[in-house]
KEROKOL-5966 format. One line per field, with one value per residue: x, y negated, z negated of N, C-alpha, C, O in turn; residue in three letters; residue number from 1. Coordinates in pm, 1 decimal. Each point is the difference from the previous one (the first is absolute). Layout:
BEGIN
n.xx = X, ... $
n.yy = Y, ... $
n.zz = Z, ... $
ca.xx = X, ... $
ca.yy = Y, ... $
ca.zz = Z, ... $
c.xx = X, ... $
c.yy = Y, ... $
c.zz = Z, ... $
o.xx = X, ... $
o.yy = Y, ... $
o.zz = Z, ... $
r = ALA, ... $
k = NUM, ... $
END
This chain:
BEGIN
n.xx = -3735.3, -78.6, 176.7, -9.1, -173.5, 134.5, 221.0, -67.1, 38.3, -206.6, -135.4, 21.0, -88.7, -220.2, -73.3, 16.6, -170.4, -181.3, 24.3, 7.9, -210.1, 87.5, -218.7, 121.5, -197.2, 92.5, -181.6, 214.0, 14.2, 97.1, -10.1, 132.5, 31.7, -192.0, -21.6, -63.0, -220.1, -106.2, 11.1, -131.6, -217.3, -59.4, -4.6, -188.4, -119.0, 127.6, -150.4, 35.1, -202.3, -31.8, 101.8, -215.2, 112.9, -193.9, 60.8, -102.9, -27.4, 222.8, -183.1, 58.9, -204.5, 73.6, -78.6, -143.9, -42.5, -179.1, -185.2, -118.9, -145.8, -196.6, -149.3, -127.7, -164.0, -126.4, -165.9, 91.4, -211.6, -61.8, -69.3, -217.3, -164.7, -40.8, -128.7, -218.0, -101.1 $
n.yy = -424.5, 98.4, 39.5, 126.9, 127.5, 22.4, 33.7, -201.5, 205.2, 69.7, 77.4, 211.8, 150.9, 45.2, 135.6, 221.8, 69.5, 51.1, 187.2, -218.4, -70.2, 100.5, -12.7, 93.6, 52.2, 26.9, 101.4, -62.4, 213.5, -141.5, 76.9, -36.0, -217.5, -114.1, -116.1, 128.3, 31.9, -167.4, -25.3, 134.4, -52.2, -153.4, 66.9, 103.3, -182.4, 44.9, 71.0, -210.7, 100.7, -216.9, 109.3, -39.5, 72.8, 14.1, -16.4, 197.6, -124.7, -3.0, -128.9, 70.2, 64.4, -204.4, 18.5, 87.0, -218.9, 63.0, -112.5, 83.9, 164.3, -57.0, -76.9, 142.4, 91.5, -172.0, 99.3, -135.5, -69.7, -55.0, 170.7, 52.7, -126.1, 22.2, 177.4, -52.1, -113.5 $
n.zz = 862.7, 184.5, 131.0, -186.3, -63.2, 172.1, -18.3, -73.1, 82.2, 48.8, -163.5, -72.5, 139.4, -6.8, -163.7, 28.2, 126.7, -123.3, -125.4, -55.2, 37.4, -181.3, 53.8, -164.6, 93.2, -202.6, 84.8, 19.1, -64.3, -142.8, -211.3, 177.2, -33.8, -26.3, -191.2, -171.2, -30.9, -104.8, -223.8, -120.2, -23.2, -153.1, -213.3, -66.8, -59.2, -180.8, -151.9, 70.5, -0.8, 49.0, -166.5, 53.9, -181.7, 110.6, -215.2, 26.0, -185.4, -0.1, -17.6, -203.4, 67.7, -59.1, -209.2, 149.3, -22.9, 118.4, -56.4, -171.5, 46.0, 93.4, -148.9, -117.9, 123.4, -75.9, -113.6, -154.1, -4.6, -208.6, -126.0, 21.0, -86.1, -220.1, -48.8, 9.4, -166.9 $
ca.xx = -22.4, -115.1, 39.3, 144.5, 43.0, 127.1, 32.7, -34.8, 130.3, -16.9, -3.1, 132.2, 90.3, -36.5, 44.2, 146.3, 44.8, -50.5, 16.5, 123.6, -39.5, -117.8, -48.9, -97.5, -77.1, -76.2, -63.2, 57.3, 136.7, 92.9, 102.4, -53.4, -127.2, -3.3, 117.0, 115.2, -15.5, 26.3, 144.9, 65.0, -25.5, 75.1, 142.6, 20.3, -18.0, 95.6, -55.5, 48.5, -66.2, 0.5, -124.6, -46.3, -99.9, -80.5, -80.9, -1.3, 129.9, 12.2, -4.5, -133.9, -55.0, -103.6, -139.2, -66.3, -87.4, 80.4, 64.0, 110.2, 106.0, 66.5, 87.1, 112.7, 95.2, 37.9, -78.7, -107.3, 14.0, 109.0, 128.7, 18.9, 35.7, 135.5, 96.1, 3.2, 68.6 $
ca.yy = 134.4, 57.0, 118.5, 19.1, 110.8, -19.3, -139.5, -46.8, -35.8, -102.6, -129.7, -25.8, -37.1, -136.9, -90.5, -2.8, -75.8, -137.1, -79.3, 13.2, 5.9, 82.6, 7.3, 107.1, -18.6, 122.4, 22.7, 127.8, -16.1, -52.5, 102.1, 113.4, -37.8, -48.3, -82.4, 89.9, 72.4, -95.5, -24.0, 121.7, 10.2, -107.9, 35.1, 113.4, -44.9, -109.0, -132.6, -43.0, -123.9, -40.2, 59.9, -18.4, 101.2, -32.1, 114.3, 26.2, 40.2, 139.9, 7.0, -18.8, -135.6, -20.1, 10.4, -126.9, -2.1, 4.4, -130.2, -14.9, 93.9, -48.6, -111.9, 55.2, 68.7, -88.3, 23.5, -97.6, -87.9, -97.5, 67.9, 48.1, -117.2, -42.8, 96.5, -11.7, -124.7 $
ca.zz = 46.2, -70.3, -75.1, -6.1, 86.0, 69.1, 31.0, 133.5, 55.8, 104.1, -68.2, -56.9, 110.0, 39.7, -108.1, 3.6, 117.4, 2.2, -121.7, -78.2, -140.3, -25.9, -136.9, -21.5, -122.8, -21.7, -128.9, -39.4, -48.8, 99.6, 26.0, 73.6, 59.9, 137.7, 29.3, 14.0, 126.4, 108.2, 2.9, 48.6, 144.0, 66.6, -1.0, 90.9, 138.2, 20.3, -24.6, -131.5, -40.8, -140.4, -47.7, -137.2, -34.3, -117.4, -41.6, -143.2, -54.0, -40.8, -146.1, -57.1, 5.2, -101.0, 41.7, 24.7, 116.8, 123.3, 25.1, -95.4, 35.7, 121.5, -39.6, -75.7, 88.7, 109.3, 120.8, 11.3, 116.1, -15.1, 7.2, 137.6, 81.0, -38.8, 55.2, 145.5, 34.6 $
c.xx = -112.1, 36.3, 150.1, 48.1, -114.8, 21.3, -41.5, 127.7, -10.0, -1.6, 136.7, 99.7, -27.6, 47.5, 152.1, 54.2, -35.7, 38.7, 133.2, -28.9, -128.9, -33.3, -98.7, -65.4, -84.5, -53.0, 38.5, 143.8, 95.6, 108.8, -64.6, -132.5, 14.2, 124.6, 124.8, -6.1, 28.5, 149.7, 76.1, -17.4, 81.9, 148.1, 29.0, -10.1, 79.7, -62.0, 41.4, -64.6, 25.2, -136.1, -24.9, -109.2, -71.4, -88.2, 8.8, 137.9, -3.6, 12.6, -142.7, -39.6, -113.0, -140.1, -57.1, -94.6, 86.7, 72.2, 119.3, 117.3, 73.6, 93.3, 124.5, 105.1, 37.9, -74.9, -122.6, 31.9, 120.4, 137.9, 27.8, 43.9, 142.3, 106.0, 11.0, 77.7, 145.6 $
c.yy = 60.7, 120.5, 18.1, 107.9, 44.5, -148.4, -32.8, -53.2, -103.6, -139.0, -33.8, -41.5, -143.5, -102.0, -12.4, -82.6, -148.0, -85.8, 27.5, 11.3, 79.5, -9.2, 115.6, -23.1, 125.6, 9.8, 140.5, -24.4, -40.8, 102.3, 120.0, -28.3, -46.3, -80.0, 83.6, 75.0, -91.2, -25.9, 120.1, 14.0, -104.6, 35.0, 113.0, -39.8, -126.6, -139.6, -38.0, -132.4, -30.9, 42.3, -32.0, 103.6, -41.5, 120.1, 16.8, 44.3, 146.1, 9.5, -28.0, -146.1, -8.2, 17.5, -138.5, 12.6, 11.2, -132.7, -21.4, 90.6, -44.4, -116.6, 51.3, 60.0, -83.0, 23.2, -89.8, -95.7, -94.2, 66.0, 53.8, -115.1, -44.7, 92.3, -8.7, -124.1, 5.0 $
c.zz = -84.0, -84.2, 10.2, 96.3, 87.0, 29.4, 142.5, 64.6, 110.8, -61.2, -56.5, 107.3, 44.6, -103.3, 2.5, 114.9, -7.6, -119.7, -69.3, -148.5, -13.5, -148.6, -5.1, -135.4, -17.8, -141.5, -45.6, -40.4, 112.0, 34.9, 67.3, 68.3, 144.4, 35.7, 19.3, 132.6, 119.0, 11.7, 56.7, 151.3, 75.9, 8.7, 98.9, 146.6, 30.1, 0.2, -142.0, -41.7, -146.8, -54.8, -146.5, -22.4, -127.3, -31.1, -150.1, -48.9, -45.0, -152.6, -46.7, 7.4, -102.0, 59.0, 22.6, 117.7, 125.7, 27.7, -93.0, 37.6, 125.8, -32.0, -72.3, 93.4, 121.9, 129.6, 9.2, 115.4, -11.3, 13.3, 139.5, 88.7, -30.3, 59.5, 151.2, 41.1, -40.8 $
o.xx = -7.2, -69.7, 64.3, 101.0, -112.7, -95.6, 15.0, 32.7, 94.9, 62.8, 45.5, 82.3, 92.6, 53.6, 53.3, 102.8, 71.3, 4.3, 49.0, 87.7, -92.5, 89.3, -97.1, 66.9, -77.1, 63.9, -85.5, 51.0, -8.2, 48.0, -88.1, -68.3, 95.4, 60.4, 80.1, 101.7, 61.8, 55.1, 92.5, 95.7, 60.8, 61.6, 100.4, 51.9, -27.9, 45.9, 0.0, 69.1, 24.9, -103.2, 90.6, -96.5, 63.2, -64.0, 51.7, 68.3, -106.7, 91.2, -84.3, 80.2, -79.8, -18.3, 44.9, -17.5, 120.3, 117.1, 104.4, 115.7, 122.6, 108.2, 110.6, 119.8, 75.0, 48.5, -92.3, 113.4, 77.9, 88.3, 114.0, 95.6, 76.8, 103.6, 107.5, 78.6, 73.5 $
o.yy = -22.5, 30.1, -52.1, -17.1, 7.2, -74.7, 81.6, -117.9, -75.4, -92.3, -113.8, -88.5, -78.3, -104.8, -110.3, -66.3, -83.8, -122.6, 113.0, 37.8, -15.5, 2.3, 2.4, -33.8, 37.2, -43.5, 84.4, -111.2, 50.8, 4.5, 64.6, 92.8, 35.1, 22.7, -27.5, 15.1, 42.9, 1.4, -16.3, 30.2, 30.7, -17.8, -3.5, 69.8, -71.3, -89.1, 84.1, -100.5, 89.4, -35.1, 5.7, 7.4, -23.3, 55.7, -85.8, 76.7, 58.7, 64.4, -44.3, -88.8, 92.9, -1.8, -96.9, 107.5, -25.5, 0.5, -48.3, -41.5, 9.1, -10.4, -46.8, -19.2, 47.1, -37.8, 27.9, -4.6, -11.8, -55.2, -3.3, 13.2, -28.5, -46.8, 21.1, 3.4, -96.4 $
o.zz = -120.8, -96.9, 91.2, 68.3, -49.0, 20.3, 90.9, -13.0, 21.6, 52.0, 11.5, -23.1, 21.0, 35.9, -12.4, -14.1, 55.1, 10.2, -1.7, -77.6, 79.7, -84.7, 75.6, -97.7, 88.3, -95.7, -26.8, 14.3, 111.8, 113.2, -56.7, 43.6, 69.4, 104.8, 89.3, 67.8, 97.5, 110.1, 79.5, 71.4, 102.6, 105.0, 71.1, 87.1, 96.3, 71.4, -89.9, -16.4, -80.9, 57.2, -83.2, 76.0, -103.1, 89.2, -71.5, 67.9, -17.6, -52.0, 77.9, -28.8, -13.0, 121.8, -61.3, 57.3, -5.9, 38.0, 43.7, -6.8, 6.6, 57.7, 26.8, -20.9, 85.5, 106.7, 76.4, 47.8, 94.7, 65.6, 46.2, 76.4, 91.9, 47.0, 56.3, 94.7, 21.3 $
r = MET, ARG, PHE, LEU, LYS, PRO, LEU, ASP, GLU, ASP, ILE, LEU, LYS, GLU, VAL, GLY, GLU, ARG, PHE, ARG, ARG, ILE, VAL, THR, ILE, GLU, ASP, GLY, THR, ILE, LYS, GLY, GLY, LEU, GLY, SER, ALA, VAL, LEU, GLU, TRP, MET, ALA, GLU, HIS, ASN, PHE, HIS, PRO, GLN, THR, VAL, ARG, LEU, GLY, LEU, PRO, ASP, HIS, PHE, VAL, GLU, HIS, GLY, THR, PRO, ALA, GLU, LEU, TYR, LYS, ILE, VAL, GLY, LEU, ASP, LYS, ASP, ASN, ILE, ILE, ARG, ASN, ILE, LEU $
k = 1, 2, 3, 4, 5, 6, 7, 8, 9, 10, 11, 12, 13, 14, 15, 16, 17, 18, 19, 20, 21, 22, 23, 24, 25, 26, 27, 28, 29, 30, 31, 32, 33, 34, 35, 36, 37, 38, 39, 40, 41, 42, 43, 44, 45, 46, 47, 48, 49, 50, 51, 52, 53, 54, 55, 56, 57, 58, 59, 60, 61, 62, 63, 64, 65, 66, 67, 68, 69, 70, 71, 72, 73, 74, 75, 76, 77, 78, 79, 80, 81, 82, 83, 84, 85 $
END
């Protein structure tokens, strides 16, 4: 999704009808972020997919390059692939 608000309810409805598993990946905090909004919308519309939310943790993260930080928080390519599989 290109933006968090307003939610694209047409896409969410299509995803809810077509898929049993959803992975959300966001370059923002996982608590209260896109994944939370997707889960909330799905529950309100009686869809119950198995969901994995990937995003930034709700605690201080060490300093480093973007690549180092993505690895630390599990948003690097290898960790994303591992979580999807």
